[in-house]
C-alpha positions in Angstrom: -13.4 75.1 87.5 -15.9 75.4 90.4 -19.6 74.3 90.0 -22.7 75.1 92.0 -23.2 71.4 92.9 -21.7 67.9 92.4 -22.7 64.3 92.2 -20.9 61.4 93.8 -21.3 58.0 92.2 -20.6 54.9 94.3 -18.6 52.1 92.6 -19.2 49.7 95.5 -22.9 50.2 95.5 -23.1 49.4 91.7 -21.0 46.3 92.3 -23.4 45.2 95.1 -26.4 45.7 92.8 -24.9 43.7 90.0 -24.0 40.9 92.5 -27.7 40.9 93.6 -29.0 40.6 90.1 -26.5 37.8 89.4 -27.8 36.0 92.4 -31.3 36.2 91.0 -30.5 35.0 87.4 -27.7 32.5 87.9 -24.5 32.2 85.9 -25.8 31.8 82.4 -27.5 35.0 81.2 -25.2 37.9 80.2 -25.9 41.2 82.0 -26.2 44.2 79.8 -25.9 47.6 81.6 -28.5 50.0 80.2 -26.9 53.4 80.1 -29.5 55.4 78.1 -30.4 58.8 79.5 -26.8 59.6 80.4 -26.8 56.4 82.5 -30.0 57.4 84.1 -28.4 60.7 85.1 -25.3 59.1 86.6 -23.1 59.9 83.7 -22.0 57.4 80.9 -18.4 58.4 81.3 -18.5 57.6 85.1 -20.8 54.5 84.9 -18.9 52.5 82.2 -15.7 52.0 84.2 -17.7 51.2 87.3 -19.7 48.6 85.4 -16.5 47.2 83.9 -15.0 46.9 87.4 -18.2 45.0 88.4 -17.7 42.5 85.6 -20.1 43.9 83.0 -19.0 43.6 79.4 -22.2 44.5 77.5 -23.8 47.9 77.3 -27.2 49.0 75.9 -27.9 52.5 74.8 -30.9 54.2 73.2 -29.1 56.1 70.6 -25.9 56.1 68.5 -24.5 59.2 70.3 -24.7 57.3 73.6 -23.1 54.2 72.0 -20.2 56.3 70.8 -19.8 57.8 74.3 -19.7 54.2 75.8 -17.0 53.4 73.2 -15.0 56.4 74.2 -15.4 55.7 77.9 -14.6 52.0 77.8 -11.2 50.5 78.6 -12.1 47.0 77.6 -13.4 45.2 74.5 -17.1 45.4 75.3 -20.2 44.8 73.3 -22.3 47.9 72.6 -25.9 47.7 71.5 -28.2 50.5 70.2 -31.8 49.8 71.0 -33.4 52.9 69.5 -32.3 55.8 67.4 -29.7 55.9 64.8 -29.4 57.8 61.5 -29.4 55.5 58.4 -26.5 57.3 56.9 -24.3 56.4 59.9 -24.9 52.6 59.6 -21.7 52.0 57.6 -19.7 53.7 60.4 -21.4 51.7 63.1 -20.7 48.5 61.2 -17.0 49.5 61.0 -16.9 50.2 64.7 -18.5 46.9 65.5 -21.4 48.5 67.3 -24.5 46.4 67.3 -28.0 47.8 66.7 -31.7 46.8 66.8 -33.5 46.5 63.4 -37.2 46.8 63.8 -38.3 47.9 60.3 -37.4 47.0 56.7 -35.8 50.3 55.9 -33.2 49.9 58.6 -32.7 46.2 57.9 -32.3 46.8 54.1 -29.8 49.7 54.8 -27.8 47.5 57.1 -27.6 44.8 54.4 -26.6 47.3 51.7 -23.9 48.8 53.9 -22.6 45.4 54.9 -22.3 44.3 51.3 -20.5 47.5 50.4 -18.0 47.2 53.3 -17.7 43.4 52.9 -18.2 43.3 56.7 -21.2 41.8 58.5 -23.7 44.1 60.3 -24.2 43.0 63.9 -28.0 43.2 64.3 -30.6 42.4 66.9 -34.0 41.6 65.3 -36.7 43.2 67.4 -40.2 41.7 67.1 -43.5 43.3 68.1 -45.2 41.3 70.9 -47.6 43.9 72.3 -45.7 47.0 73.3 -46.8 48.8 70.1 -43.8 51.0 69.6 -41.2 49.2 67.5 -40.7 45.7 66.1 -41.6 43.5 63.2 -45.2 42.2 63.3 -46.1 38.5 63.4 -47.9 38.9 60.1 -44.6 40.0 58.4 -42.6 37.0 59.6 -42.4 35.4 56.2 -41.0 38.5 54.5 -38.6 39.0 57.3 -37.5 35.4 57.2 -36.7 35.6 53.5 -34.6 38.8 54.0 -32.6 37.1 56.7 -32.1 33.9 54.8 -31.1 35.6 51.6 -28.5 37.8 53.3 -27.0 35.5 55.9 -23.5 36.2 54.6 -24.0 39.9 55.3 -25.5 39.7 58.8 -24.3 38.6 62.2 -27.6 37.8 64.0 -26.6 38.9 67.5 -30.1 38.7 69.0 -33.8 38.2 68.7 -35.5 40.5 71.2 -38.6 42.3 72.3 -39.7 44.9 74.8 -42.3 44.4 77.6 -45.1 46.8 78.2 -44.9 47.5 81.9 -43.6 44.4 83.7 -43.2 46.5 86.9 -47.0 46.6 87.5 -49.1 43.5 88.5 -52.0 44.8 86.5 -50.0 44.5 83.3 -48.8 40.9 84.0 -51.5 39.2 81.9 -50.4 41.4 79.0 -46.7 40.5 79.7 -47.5 36.8 79.7 -49.2 37.2 76.3 -46.0 38.9 75.1 -43.8 36.1 76.4 -46.0 33.6 74.6 -45.8 35.5 71.3 -42.1 35.9 71.6 -41.8 32.1 72.0 -43.8 31.7 68.8 -41.4 33.9 67.0 -38.5 31.9 68.4 -40.0 28.6 67.3 -40.8 30.0 63.8 -37.2 31.1 63.2 -35.7 27.9 64.7 -37.9 25.7 62.4 -36.6 27.7 59.5 -33.0 27.3 60.5 -32.4 30.9 61.5 -30.2 31.0 64.6 -29.6 34.0 66.8 -26.7 34.2 69.1 -28.9 35.4 72.0 -32.5 35.7 73.0 -33.4 38.6 75.2 -36.5 40.3 76.5 -36.0 41.2 80.1 -35.7 44.7 81.6 -35.1 45.2 85.3 -38.7 44.5 86.3 -39.0 41.4 84.2 -35.6 40.1 85.4 -36.9 40.4 89.0 -40.4 39.1 88.5 -40.4 36.7 85.5 -37.5 34.1 85.8 -38.7 32.6 82.4 -37.5 35.8 80.7 -33.9 35.6 81.7 -33.0 33.6 78.5 -29.4 34.6 77.3 -29.2 38.2 78.3 -31.0 40.6 80.6 -31.0 44.4 80.1 -30.5 45.9 83.6 -31.3 49.6 83.9 -32.9 51.2 87.0 -32.1 48.3 89.4 -28.4 48.6 88.5 -28.5 52.1 89.9 -30.0 50.9 93.2 -33.8 51.4 92.6 -36.7 49.1 92.4 -38.6 49.7 89.1 -41.6 50.5 91.3 -42.7 50.1 94.9 -45.0 47.4 93.6 -42.1 45.5 92.2 -40.4 45.4 95.6 -43.6 44.4 97.3 -44.0 41.5 94.9 -40.6 40.0 95.7 -39.8 41.1 99.2 -40.9 37.8 100.7 -38.1 36.2 98.6 -35.4 38.4 100.2 -33.4 37.3 103.2 -34.6 38.8 106.5 -31.1 40.2 107.2 -31.1 42.1 103.9 -34.5 43.3 103.0 -33.3 46.0 100.6 -30.3 44.6 98.7 -30.3 47.4 96.1 -27.9 50.2 97.0 -28.2 53.8 95.7 -25.2 55.1 93.8 -25.9 58.7 93.7 -25.3 61.6 96.3 -26.1 65.2 95.2 -24.3 67.9 97.2 -23.9 71.7 97.1 -23.1 74.3 99.7 -24.6 77.4 101.4 -24.1 80.4 99.2 -25.2 83.1 101.7 -27.3 83.6 104.8 -30.3 86.0 105.0 -32.2 87.3 108.0 -36.0 87.7 107.5 -38.4 89.4 109.8 -41.9 88.3 110.7 -44.4 89.4 108.1 -41.9 89.7 105.3 -42.4 87.8 102.0 -39.6 85.6 100.7 -38.5 85.5 97.0 -40.7 86.0 93.9 -44.4 86.7 94.5 -46.1 86.0 97.7 -45.9 82.2 98.0 -44.3 82.4 101.4 -44.7 85.0 104.2 -42.6 84.6 107.4 -44.8 84.1 110.5 -41.7 84.7 112.7 -38.2 86.0 112.5 -36.1 83.5 110.4 -32.7 82.7 109.2 -32.5 81.5 105.6 -29.7 79.8 103.7 -29.5 80.5 100.0 -28.5 77.4 98.0 -27.1 77.9 94.5 -29.2 75.2 92.9 -32.5 75.7 91.1 -34.7 74.3 88.4 -32.1 74.8 85.7 -30.0 72.3 87.7 -32.8 69.7 88.0 -34.2 70.9 91.3 -37.8 71.2 90.2 -39.9 74.4 90.7 -42.7 72.1 92.1 -40.5 71.7 95.1 -41.4 75.3 96.1 -42.5 75.4 99.7 -42.4 71.6 99.6 -38.8 70.3 99.3 -36.2 69.8 101.9 -32.4 69.5 102.2 -29.9 68.3 104.8 -27.7 70.8 106.5 -25.6 69.8 109.6 -27.5 66.5 109.5 -30.9 68.1 110.0 -33.8 68.5 107.6 -34.3 72.0 106.4 -37.5 73.0 104.5 -37.5 74.9 101.2 -39.0 78.4 101.7 -40.7 80.3 98.8 -40.4 79.6 95.1 -37.6 77.6 93.6 -35.8 79.9 91.2 -33.8 79.1 88.1 -30.5 79.1 89.9 -31.3 79.3 93.6 -33.5 78.2 96.5 -34.0 79.4 100.1 -34.2 77.0 103.0 -35.1 77.6 106.6 -32.0 77.1 108.9 -33.4 79.0 111.9 -33.1 75.9 114.1 -29.4 75.5 113.4 -26.6 77.0 115.4 -23.2 78.2 114.0 -24.3 77.9 110.4 -22.1 79.7 107.8 -21.7 80.2 104.1 -19.8 77.3 102.5 -21.3 74.6 104.8 -22.3 71.4 103.0 -25.8 70.9 101.8 -27.1 67.4 100.7 -29.9 67.5 98.2 -30.0 63.7 97.8 -28.1 61.3 100.1 -27.0 60.9 103.7 -25.8 63.4 106.1 -25.4 62.4 109.8 -28.2 60.1 110.7 -30.7 61.4 108.2 -31.2 60.7 104.5 -33.0 62.2 101.5 -33.6 59.3 99.1 -34.2 59.7 95.4 -37.6 58.1 96.0 -38.6 60.6 98.6 -37.2 63.5 96.5 -39.1 62.2 93.4 -42.4 61.8 95.4 -42.1 65.3 96.8 -41.5 66.7 93.3 -44.3 64.6 91.8 -41.8 62.8 89.5 -41.0 59.1 89.1 -37.4 58.0 89.9 -36.5 57.6 86.2 -37.7 61.1 85.3 -36.0 62.8 88.3 -32.7 61.1 87.7 -32.5 61.7 83.9 -33.3 65.4 84.5 -30.0 65.9 86.2 -28.0 68.1 83.8 -25.0 66.6 82.2 -22.9 69.6 83.2 -23.1 68.8 86.9 -19.7 67.3 87.7 -19.8 63.6 88.6 -17.1 62.0 90.8 -16.6 58.3 91.3 -16.3 57.3 95.0 -16.0 53.9 96.6 
């Protein structure tokens, strides 16, 4: 089957990124590859074998459907952890499959205990505590009730982790708040330790915390955006660039290249309008290339008269309004251009490059949003 565009995912780039993270955290902490949002748009089915090849044996998902996709894509005996959504009625099945999951409220914890008793098989849980993110997690004031539930049901629970989530470690303005979260998490740790509740692992760090707060490395780090070759924010990079070796100032390597091809060519005369409405009027005779990618494919409508692509190694500007399935670009400066020629939407061609960062900035999106908007139906191919 032919498609209008395709994504190439670099295995060697991912391996380099994991090696860089390992160089920052040392040998002790386990690296968990965060693959929520279809592996940040890269594709769970493609990312899991790449991660396994890079030595990763732990995967974090947001939801149970993602966890099942990791399980189906894995060729090894990996640990899989659900950090967010699951349906209470599927807890028995998750326990049977050995899939781990966060518990952050009493309803889920009690359901896990009930299912574990019925199955006579321990539920593998991570107890999430609220330290200041204000989304999910057991409150400090509820620690005694939580403690009793854990103590009374030790035979039904495998306490895989004690964890929390930071509220914006990628931004320096949030760092006082992050430090308060670190301090409160330590209070939770001490409370449980004093009451003889032991967790297999302590974990708090996302990509930004891993890079900026060494004290958060603990037993496991949850690596998302940096594994895919991106700094959580420009500010994160600025905060640590002085620590990077002069010969390698940007050790994170992008995995993703997005390609399509010219569908057809169109001659436009001076004074004619292009596409829907009157957003662009030619000021001279032009040659346009029609590209079979539009906002339904993740190429945002806000790139109208604003985006650019690479053709024959040259930057070509988007002309007129981005349609649902197509976009026009100006190729007047190019010689011997024809239908079927390669078009790079994100990536390198010749000496030039369109980065995800520049694409995201042009479309007024953050890297995370732009990547996860890439439709799952775009074919993804693993390359070296």
